[in-house]
C-alpha positions, 0 to 999 in steps of 0.5 A: 212351306215344306214343299216350297222349301223342297222346290227351292232346294231343287231349283238351287241344286238344278241351278248349281248343277247347270252352272257347274255344267256350263262352267265345265263346258265353257272351260272345255271350249276354252281349253280346246280353242286357246291353243288352236291356230286354225279357224276351222278347228276353232269353229268345229270345237265351239259348235260341237261343245255348244250343242251340249249346252244350248240347243240350236239348228244352225250355228254360225260365225261372221268375221270381218275382213280388215275393212268392214265391208265385205264379211267372211261367213263361217257356218255349220249346217245343223246340230246333227252334223257339223259341216264347217265351210267358208261361206259367201261374201256379205255386205254390211249395209242394213245387216245385223253385222252393221248393227253390231259394229255400231252398238256392240250389243247382243241381239235376240229375235224371239220370232222372225214371223213377228219381227225382222230387224235386219235385211237377212232376216227375210231369207232366214225366215224363208228357210224356216228359221224362227228364233235367233240370237246374235253375240258380238265378238269383241276384242279390246272394244273392237268388234271383229265379228259375230257369233250366231245361234238359230232355231226352227222353233220360236222363243228358243233363246232368251236373256238367260243364254246371254251370260254363257254365250258372252263368256264363250264369245270373249274366248272365241274372239281371242282365239280368232285373233290369235289364229288370224295373227298366226295366219298373217305371220305364216303368209308373210313368211311364205311371201318372204320365202317367195321373195327370196326365191324370186330375188335369187332367181333374178340374180342368177338370171341377171348373172347369166344375162351378163355372160350371154351379152358379153359373148354376143357378136353383134348389137342385134344379138345382144339386144335380143338376148337382153329382151329374152332374159327380161322375159324370164323375170317380167312377163310381157307380150312385146319388148322393144329397144329404141336407140337415138342417133347421136347426130340427127337425134332420130329415134329408131326401133333397133329390135323387138321381141314378142313372147309368142308368135301365134297371135299378133299384138298391136304394139302401138305405143302412143307418141306421148309416152315416148316423148315423155320419156325422152323429154323428161328423161324419166321412166314411165309406168302406165298400169292401164293404157285405156285410162292413161294419164297422158292426154292426146296419145295417138295410136302410132309409134315413134319414128322407126327405120323403114327396114325394121321388122318388129315381129311377125306379120299381122294375122291373115284375113279371117283371123280374129282381131289381135289383142291390144296392149293395156299396160306399158313400162318404159325407161330412158337408157343413159350412157356413162356420161349421162347422155340419152341413148334410147328407150327400153319399153315393154307392153302387156295385154293385161292391165297392171302387169308391171310394177315399180319393182320391174323398173329396177330390172329394166334399169339394170338391163339398160346398163347392159344395153349401153355396154352392148352398144359401146362394144358394137361401136368399138368392134366396128371401129376395130374392123374399120381400122383393120380394113383401112390399115390393110388397105393402107399397107396395100396402097403404099406398096402399090403406090411405090411400085406404080408411082416410080415407073409412072414418074419415069414414063412421064419424064420420057414422054415429056422428052419425046414431046420436046423432041418431036414438037407440037407439029408432029402427028404423034404429039397428040398421042403423047398428050393422051398418054400424059392424061392417062398417067395423070388419071392413074396418079389421081387414082393412087392419090384417092386410094392413099387418101381413103386408106391413111388415117386423116388428121384434121387441122381445125380452125374457125372458118366461114362455111359460105366462104369455103363453099364459094371457093370450091364453086370458083374452081368450076367457073369454066365448066359452069360457063361452058355447059351454061349451068345456072347457079342459084345461091340461097344463104340464110344464116339467121340464128337466135336473132343474129342478123344474116352474116357469117357462120364460123365452124370449127373445121379443117378448111382444106378437107371441107373444100374437098367435100364441096368440090366432090359434090359440085363436080358430080353435079356438073358431070350429071348435067351434060346438057346444062341445067340448074345447080342450087347451093343452099346454106341455112340454120336449123332452129329448135322450136321456140321454147323447146329444150329437146336434148336431141335437137342441137342447132345445125348448119345445113349445106345442100347441093342440088342439080337437075341432072340425070339422077340415080337409080334406087340401087345406085342410091343405096351404094353411093357411099360404098368404097370403089363403087362407081357408075362412071367409065373413069374414076376410083369410086372413092370420091363419095366414100371419102366425102362421107368419112370427112363429114363424119370426122366433123361430127356431121351427117350426109344425106342424099335424095335422087330420082332418075331423070329429075336430079340429085340433092346432097344434104350435109348438116354440121353441128354448131354452137350458138357462140360460133355464129357472129354477125357481119362486120 
C-alpha cells in the first residue's frame, strides 16, 4: 500500500506538473498570438511553442477562403526547423476539411498504414506519415480552418492530446480571424487610397482634356485629343468616334485612334452593336465579344466614309495574324436638346477590359465631343459668313462700277440700232453686243445672289407644281433638241392616295434650283436624248421607329447627256468652277446652298458618256401631305 500511495502521489505530482506546464505553454501561446495581426507570425509562434508540449514531425494549418472551396494551406516542414509558407490550393471534396465542415469534431488517425479516412491520407502515407491528429478551428460555431499535427511514428496521438490542442485551437481561431479582419481592413484602405489617387488623376486628366479640346483648331484635332485623353484613363487597343449626318442619317466614322502601331488590330464592330446603341439610345458594354449577347452579329462595321482611314494599314504578307478585339464598350452621344449625334466606342483584345465605371468617363468625354462639334460648326459658319461678306462687299463694288457703265452702253447700242435700222449690216453686230451685255449682267446677278444673305419666304407649295413650272420654261429648247421627257411622280405616304405633296418652301428659290438642274441637263444633251424627272416619297420600314430616318420627298433629274469626269464630279458644287466656255460657275453652288437652306440635301451621280443624275431630298412631315381634291 505504501508503494501504491507513493506511485499515486508521483502520478498526481507529474500530472499536476504536466498540467501546469501545459497551462503555462498555452498561456504563453495565447499571449504571443492574441496581439499579433500577421498570419505567418501567428503560425510561427504556435508551431514553435507547441514543440515543447507535443512531439510532431509536421505541423500545419488549413484555412478556408471566403467560400469553402478552395483552401489555403499554411505549413511548417518539421519540428527541427519551422519554415512557414503559404502552400498550394486544395479542394475540399473527400478531404478531412470537408469532414470538419460537416461534423465540427476533431479526428485522430492512429496508424495510416491501417486506416486512411480521407483522400489526402494516401499522399501522407507515401511521405512516411503514420499518425495524425486534426482539430477544427471554430469561431462562433463556424469552422474557419483546421489545425494538424502529424508524426512518422504510429500511435503518436490520443484523446489525451485533445484538451490542450482544443484550447490552443480556440485561441488560434480568434487570432486568425482578427488577423484576417485586419488584412481586409488594410486592403480596403489600400484600395481606397488607390481609388482616391485614380480619381484625382482622372479629374486632372479631364481638366487637362477640357483645356486641350477648347484650343483645338479643327473637329478632327479635337476628337483625336479626346481619344488620347481617354487612353490615359482607360486602356484600349482602338477608340472610334462615329457622327450622324443630321439630314441623311448616315453614320460615318470621323476619327479612330489605335494605342499602338506595330501590330494592326481588326476592329470589326458587329453591326448589331452599333444598331443597338442607335436604336435604343443606350450604352452597350460587352465584356467578351466571343460570347456576345446580341445574336446575328456580322464581322463588319457600320457604314463609313470611303475616304476615312481608321488607322495604320494591315500587316504585310508574312506577318502574324492581327489580334481580334474581345471587349467592347460604346455609348450614344447626345446634343443638348437630346438629339442623337453619334457614337463613342472602344475596343480591347482582353476580355473584361471595360467596366461600368468606364461609362462615366465616356459620357463625360461625349459632352466634350458635342462641344467640339458645335465649335467646329460655328467656326465653319463664321468662316463662311466672313467669306460671303467679303465677296458681297466686293460684288457690290464691282456691280456698281460695272453695271452703271453697262447701262449707258446698252442705251447707246439701242440708239444705234434704231438709227441704222435692221437692214444695215452692222445691226447684227449690235445684237451680239447686247447679248454680251446681258451675259455680263447675268454674271453680276449670280455673284450678288451667291454673296448676299438669302432670306426665304416659305409657304406651303406643291413640289410637283414647282417642278412643272420650271420645266415649262424650257419647252422650246426641249422641242428643238427633240428631247424625250419622262415623268415619274409617286407621292404615296402612309396610305395617302397619290396626290399633292405640300412642303414649306420658298417657291421662287426652289424653282431656281429646278431651273438650274433642267438647264444643265438640256445643255448636256446637244444631240437630244432623254430627260427623266422623278418625285417620290421615302418611307420608313413598316414598324420601324428609327430616329434617323425621317420621311423625305425625293426629286431627281436624270439626263442621257455627256456626263462628267471624276474630277469634275468632285468639284461640281465649288463656287466659280465651270467647264463651260460661258458661265459664272456659281449655278450649282447656289443650288446646293438653296437646298441646304431648306434643310435638304443634294447628291449627284454621273458617268462620262452615259449621263448625269441630280437627286434632292427634302424632309417632310406627314401632316404636310394631303390627297388630291
